C-alpha positions as CSV (number, residue, x, y, z in Angstrom):
1,M,60.8,-12.0,9.9
2,S,61.9,-12.4,6.3
3,K,63.6,-9.0,5.6
4,V,66.5,-7.8,7.7
5,L,68.3,-4.5,7.8
6,L,71.8,-5.0,9.0
7,V,73.5,-1.8,10.0
8,D,77.3,-2.1,10.8
9,D,80.4,-0.3,9.6
10,D,82.5,-3.5,9.6
11,L,82.5,-4.7,6.0
12,V,83.9,-8.2,6.8
13,F,81.4,-8.7,9.6
14,R,78.5,-7.5,7.4
15,E,79.4,-9.9,4.6
16,L,79.7,-12.9,6.9
17,L,76.5,-12.3,8.7
18,E,74.6,-11.4,5.5
19,Q,75.7,-14.7,4.0
20,A,74.7,-16.7,7.1
21,L,71.3,-15.1,7.3
22,A,70.7,-15.5,3.6
23,E,71.4,-19.2,4.0
24,E,68.6,-19.3,6.6
25,G,66.2,-17.8,4.0
26,Y,66.4,-14.1,5.1
27,R,66.6,-11.2,2.6
28,V,69.3,-9.0,4.0
29,I,69.8,-5.3,3.2
30,C,73.0,-3.8,4.5
31,A,74.0,-0.3,5.6
32,E,77.4,0.9,6.7
33,D,76.1,3.7,9.1
34,G,73.0,5.3,10.5
35,V,72.7,7.8,7.7
36,A,72.6,5.1,5.0
37,A,70.2,3.1,7.1
38,L,67.7,6.1,7.4
39,S,67.8,6.4,3.6
40,I,67.0,2.8,3.2
41,L,64.1,3.0,5.7
42,E,62.5,5.7,3.5
43,I,61.9,3.1,0.8
44,E,62.1,-0.3,2.6
45,S,60.1,-1.7,5.5
46,P,62.3,-4.4,7.1
47,D,60.9,-6.8,9.6
48,I,63.8,-6.3,12.0
49,I,66.9,-4.2,12.3
50,L,70.3,-5.6,13.5
51,L,72.1,-2.5,14.7
52,D,75.7,-1.8,15.7
53,I,76.3,1.1,18.1
54,M,79.7,2.6,17.2
55,M,79.5,3.8,13.6
56,P,80.6,7.0,11.7
57,K,78.3,9.8,10.6
58,L,75.3,8.5,12.7
59,D,75.8,5.9,15.4
60,G,73.2,3.3,16.5
61,F,71.8,5.5,19.2
62,G,71.3,8.3,16.7
63,L,69.5,5.9,14.4
64,L,67.2,4.7,17.2
65,A,66.3,8.3,18.0
66,A,65.8,9.4,14.4
67,R,63.8,6.4,13.0
68,K,60.1,7.1,12.2
69,E,58.7,3.6,12.3
70,Q,58.9,1.3,15.4
71,I,60.6,-1.6,13.7
72,P,61.9,-4.3,16.1
73,V,65.6,-3.8,16.8
74,I,68.4,-6.0,18.2
75,I,71.5,-4.2,19.0
76,I,74.7,-6.1,18.1
77,S,77.8,-4.5,19.6
78,A,81.3,-5.3,20.8
79,I,80.7,-2.7,23.5
80,D,78.8,-4.4,26.3
81,C,78.4,-2.1,29.3
82,E,75.3,-1.5,31.4
83,S,75.0,2.2,30.5
84,D,74.9,1.4,26.7
85,R,72.4,-1.4,27.2
86,I,70.1,0.8,29.2
87,K,70.5,3.7,26.7
88,G,69.6,1.3,23.9
89,Y,66.5,0.0,25.7
90,E,65.4,3.6,26.6
91,L,65.6,4.5,22.9
92,G,63.4,1.6,21.9
93,A,65.7,-1.3,21.2
94,D,64.2,-4.7,21.9
95,D,67.2,-6.8,22.6
96,F,71.0,-6.6,23.0
97,L,73.5,-9.1,21.8
98,S,77.3,-8.8,22.5
99,K,79.9,-9.5,19.8
100,P,81.2,-12.1,19.2
101,F,78.0,-14.2,19.1
102,S,76.9,-17.4,17.4
103,V,74.5,-17.1,14.4
104,K,72.4,-19.8,16.1
105,E,71.9,-17.6,19.2
106,L,71.0,-14.6,17.0
107,L,68.4,-16.7,15.1
108,V,66.9,-17.9,18.4
109,R,66.6,-14.3,19.6
110,M,65.1,-13.1,16.3
111,A,62.5,-15.9,16.5
112,A,61.7,-15.0,20.1
113,L,61.3,-11.3,19.2
114,Q,59.0,-12.2,16.3
115,R,56.8,-14.2,18.7
116,R,56.5,-11.2,21.0
117,V,55.8,-8.8,18.1
118,D,53.2,-11.1,16.7
119,L,51.5,-11.4,20.0
120,V,51.3,-7.6,20.5
121,R,50.1,-7.1,16.9
122,S,47.4,-9.7,17.4
123,E,46.1,-7.8,20.4
124,R,46.3,-4.3,19.0
125,I,45.8,-4.5,15.2
126,C,42.6,-5.2,13.4
127,S,42.8,-8.1,11.0
128,I,42.7,-7.4,7.3
129,E,39.6,-9.6,7.0
130,Q,37.8,-7.4,9.5
131,I,38.7,-4.0,8.0
132,K,39.3,-4.4,4.2
133,D,35.6,-3.6,3.5
134,E,35.4,-0.8,6.0
135,V,37.2,1.9,4.0
136,E,35.9,5.4,3.4
137,F,37.7,8.2,1.5
138,D,37.6,11.9,2.2
139,D,38.7,13.5,-1.0
140,L,38.9,17.0,0.4
141,Q,41.1,16.3,3.4
142,Y,43.0,13.3,1.8
143,C,42.0,11.2,4.8
144,V,41.1,7.5,4.8
145,S,38.9,6.1,7.4
146,I,39.5,2.4,8.1
147,A,37.5,0.5,10.7
148,S,36.9,3.8,12.6
149,K,40.6,4.7,12.4
150,R,41.5,7.9,10.5
151,V,44.7,8.0,8.4
152,L,45.8,11.4,7.2
153,L,47.8,11.1,4.0
154,T,49.4,13.5,1.5
155,Q,47.6,14.1,-1.7
156,T,49.9,11.7,-3.6
157,E,49.7,9.0,-0.9
158,F,45.9,9.3,-0.8
159,K,45.6,8.9,-4.6
160,L,47.9,5.9,-4.6
161,F,45.9,4.2,-1.8
162,K,42.6,4.9,-3.5
163,Y,43.8,3.7,-6.9
164,L,45.0,0.4,-5.4
165,F,41.8,0.0,-3.3
166,E,39.5,0.6,-6.3
167,R,41.4,-2.2,-8.1
168,K,41.3,-4.8,-5.3
169,G,42.4,-8.2,-6.5
170,E,44.6,-6.8,-9.2
171,V,48.4,-6.4,-9.3
172,I,49.1,-2.9,-10.5
173,T,52.5,-2.4,-12.0
174,K,54.8,0.4,-10.9
175,Q,54.7,1.8,-14.4
176,E,50.9,2.1,-14.3
177,L,50.9,3.7,-10.9
178,Q,53.6,6.1,-11.9
179,R,51.7,7.2,-15.0
180,S,48.2,7.2,-13.6
181,V,48.9,8.7,-10.2
182,L,52.3,10.5,-10.3
183,Q,51.7,11.6,-13.9
184,K,55.1,10.8,-15.3
185,E,57.0,7.8,-16.6
186,L,58.9,5.5,-14.3
187,G,62.7,6.2,-14.5
188,K,65.3,3.4,-14.1
189,F,66.5,4.9,-10.7
190,D,63.3,6.6,-9.7
191,R,62.3,5.6,-6.1
192,N,59.6,8.3,-5.5
193,L,56.8,5.7,-5.9
194,D,58.4,3.3,-3.5
195,M,58.9,6.2,-1.0
196,H,55.2,7.1,-1.1
197,I,54.2,3.5,-0.6
198,S,56.6,3.1,2.3
199,N,55.3,6.4,3.9
200,T,51.7,5.2,3.6
201,R,52.5,1.9,5.2
202,R,54.3,3.7,8.1
203,K,51.2,5.8,8.6
204,L,49.0,2.7,8.6
205,A,51.2,1.1,11.2
206,N,51.3,4.2,13.3
207,T,47.5,4.1,13.4
208,E,47.6,0.4,14.4
209,L,46.5,-0.8,11.0
210,P,48.3,-3.6,9.0
211,K,51.0,-2.3,6.7
212,T,50.1,-5.3,4.5
213,L,46.9,-3.6,3.3
214,I,49.3,-2.7,0.5
215,N,51.2,-5.7,-0.7
216,T,54.4,-5.8,-2.7
217,V,54.3,-8.3,-5.5
218,R,58.0,-9.0,-6.2
219,G,58.9,-8.2,-9.8
220,Q,55.4,-6.9,-10.7
221,G,54.1,-4.1,-8.6
222,Y,51.7,-3.5,-5.7
223,S,48.2,-4.7,-4.8
224,F,45.6,-4.0,-2.2
225,A,45.0,-6.8,0.3
226,T,42.2,-9.2,-0.8
């Protein structure tokens, strides 16, 4: 798990934990409440969510109920009662850690959760090597068939996926994708492209296919898995 979404309304706590995790090699994205976290999840695909319960605007339970993608979640909360733990698990949380806690214990729990996630994925998800050459496109329905699994996309998602697939082995810049597929120049604060890529990855994952069919090449753009 290299990318962590930390959702907590306590600024001091967020900064301390962000620094500690960064020192362990994690990339940490922070949100101060559930609403901000949902906005981040539209364009980012973290490997794990560390989630507080009591927050303004949208609390941790609300975020668990509203999220679209089943990203592993560890609840981190100063409130430790049986009813809250049960509610968290019922809404899809994977673990519960009471504040205050040691960073070492958190790291151990994160590693244990990663092992469980990897085991499940290895049993359920086809490997990229098995499926990358088994891709068919339905240009009328904007549907992609991958290793007998059908992924229904929007027109823009379909065009992006096909554009990347037809250029396997190449890193395609965001500027090129924006011009060639979205038919406009990439603005400085334009996140539409990232949102379409994120939604496509979510649909792949929901169909038990690897999100990593579309790779992010930091500082350059995107590529189809080779």
